[in-house]
DOROZA-555958 format. One line per field, with one value per residue: x, y, z of N, C-alpha, C in turn. Coordinates in steps of 0.2 Angstrom, whole numbers, padded with zeros to 4 digits. Atoms other than C-alpha are relative to their C-alpha. Layout:
REM DOROZA-555958
npx X  ...
npy Y  ...
npz Z  ...
capx X  ...
capy Y  ...
capz Z  ...
cpx X  ...
cpy Y  ...
cpz Z  ...
//
This chain:
REM DOROZA-555958
npx 0004  -0004  0001  0005  0000  0007  0001  0006  0003  -0002  -0005  0003  -0005  -0003  -0002  -0007  -0002  -0003  -0007  -0003  0001  -0006  0001  -0007  0000  -0002  -0007  -0002  0001  -0003  0005  0006  0005  -0004  0003  0005  -0003  -0003  0005  0003  -0005  -0003  0004  0005  -0002  -0002  -0001  0000  -0007  0001  0000  -0004  0004  0006  0005  -0002  0001  0007  0001  0003  -0005  -0003  0002  0000  0007  0003  -0004  0003  0002  0005  -0004  -0003  -0007  -0002  -0003  -0001  -0007  -0001
npy -0006  -0006  -0005  -0006  -0005  -0004  -0004  0000  -0006  -0001  -0005  -0006  -0004  -0006  -0006  -0001  -0002  -0007  -0001  0000  0007  0004  0007  0004  0003  -0004  0000  0006  0002  -0005  -0003  -0002  0005  0007  0005  0003  0005  -0003  -0003  0005  0003  -0006  -0002  -0005  -0006  -0006  -0007  -0006  -0003  -0007  0000  0005  0003  0004  -0005  -0005  -0007  -0001  0004  0007  0006  0001  0006  0000  -0001  -0006  -0006  -0001  -0007  -0003  -0003  -0006  0000  0005  -0002  0005  0001  -0004
npz 0000  0001  -0005  0001  -0005  0000  -0005  -0002  0002  0007  0000  0003  0004  -0004  0004  0000  -0007  -0001  0001  -0007  -0003  0000  -0003  0000  0006  0006  0000  0001  0007  0004  0004  -0004  0000  0000  0002  -0004  -0005  -0005  -0004  -0004  -0006  -0004  -0005  0002  -0004  0004  -0004  0005  0000  -0003  -0007  -0003  -0005  0002  0001  0005  -0002  -0002  -0006  0002  0000  0006  0002  0007  0002  -0003  0003  0007  0002  -0005  -0005  0002  0001  0006  0006  0004  0003  0006
capx 0000  0007  0009  -0005  -0006  -0023  -0026  -0041  -0044  -0044  -0029  -0034  -0025  -0013  -0011  0006  0017  0022  0039  0042  0037  0052  0053  0068  0062  0066  0084  0086  0078  0085  0068  0053  0041  0050  0046  0030  0040  0049  0033  0026  0041  0045  0038  0029  0037  0037  0042  0041  0057  0050  0048  0059  0045  0030  0019  0019  0018  -0001  0001  -0007  0001  0013  0008  0009  -0010  -0013  0000  -0011  -0017  -0030  -0017  -0011  0007  0007  0018  0018  0034  0031
capy 0000  0017  0030  0043  0058  0067  0082  0085  0103  0109  0119  0137  0148  0160  0178  0184  0186  0202  0208  0209  0191  0180  0162  0150  0141  0156  0156  0137  0135  0151  0157  0166  0152  0136  0120  0111  0097  0110  0119  0103  0098  0116  0123  0137  0150  0167  0185  0202  0210  0227  0223  0208  0200  0188  0204  0216  0235  0234  0223  0208  0191  0187  0172  0166  0166  0182  0194  0199  0214  0217  0223  0241  0236  0224  0227  0216  0209  0218
capz 0000  -0005  0008  0009  0019  0023  0033  0043  0038  0020  0015  0010  -0003  0006  0001  -0004  0012  0020  0017  0036  0040  0045  0050  0053  0037  0026  0032  0031  0014  0007  0000  0005  0002  0009  0002  0008  0017  0027  0032  0038  0049  0055  0071  0062  0073  0065  0070  0062  0056  0061  0079  0081  0091  0089  0089  0074  0075  0076  0092  0082  0083  0069  0059  0041  0040  0050  0041  0026  0018  0031  0043  0043  0044  0029  0015  0000  -0008  -0024
cpx 0004  -0002  -0004  -0001  -0007  0000  -0007  -0004  0003  0005  -0003  0006  0002  0001  0008  0003  0002  0007  0004  0000  0006  -0002  0007  0000  0003  0008  0003  -0001  0003  -0005  -0006  -0006  0004  -0004  -0005  0002  0003  -0006  -0004  0004  0002  -0005  -0005  0001  0002  0001  0000  0006  0000  0001  0005  -0003  -0006  -0006  0002  -0001  -0007  -0002  -0004  0006  0002  -0001  0000  -0007  -0003  0003  -0002  -0001  -0005  0003  0003  0008  0003  0003  0002  0007  0001  -0003
cpy 0006  0005  0006  0004  0004  0005  0001  0007  0002  0006  0006  0003  0005  0006  0000  0002  0007  0000  0000  -0006  -0004  -0006  -0003  -0003  0004  0000  -0007  -0002  0005  0004  0002  -0005  -0007  -0005  -0003  -0005  0004  0004  -0005  -0003  0006  0001  0005  0007  0006  0006  0005  0003  0007  0001  -0005  -0004  -0004  0005  0005  0007  0002  -0004  -0006  -0005  -0001  -0007  0000  0001  0007  0006  0001  0007  0004  0004  0007  0000  -0004  0004  -0006  -0001  0004  0006
cpz 0000  0006  -0002  0006  -0001  0006  0002  -0002  -0007  0000  -0005  -0004  0005  -0004  0000  0007  0001  0000  0007  0004  0000  0004  -0001  -0007  -0006  0000  -0002  -0008  -0005  -0005  0004  0001  0001  -0002  0004  0005  0006  0004  0004  0006  0004  0006  -0002  0003  -0005  0004  -0006  0000  0002  0007  0003  0005  -0004  -0001  -0005  0003  0002  0006  -0001  0000  -0007  -0002  -0008  -0003  0002  -0003  -0007  -0001  0004  0006  -0002  -0001  -0006  -0005  -0005  -0003  -0006  0000
//
């Protein structure tokens, strides 16, 4: 039987990431969007490059899914 992986929650499309979002995977993989296998094995810990903390300039929690264009501090890559 072939290995098959299933997730309980449906994966949703993510918006382009904020230029200030940082994670260890970015430095290990050397790219802004690390390969899927690294995202699955990593801790998912992120921080804001502006504040150097897990809270952004707007006092909101920094996370890959939370740091989107709805936040005042968001700046797209392009």
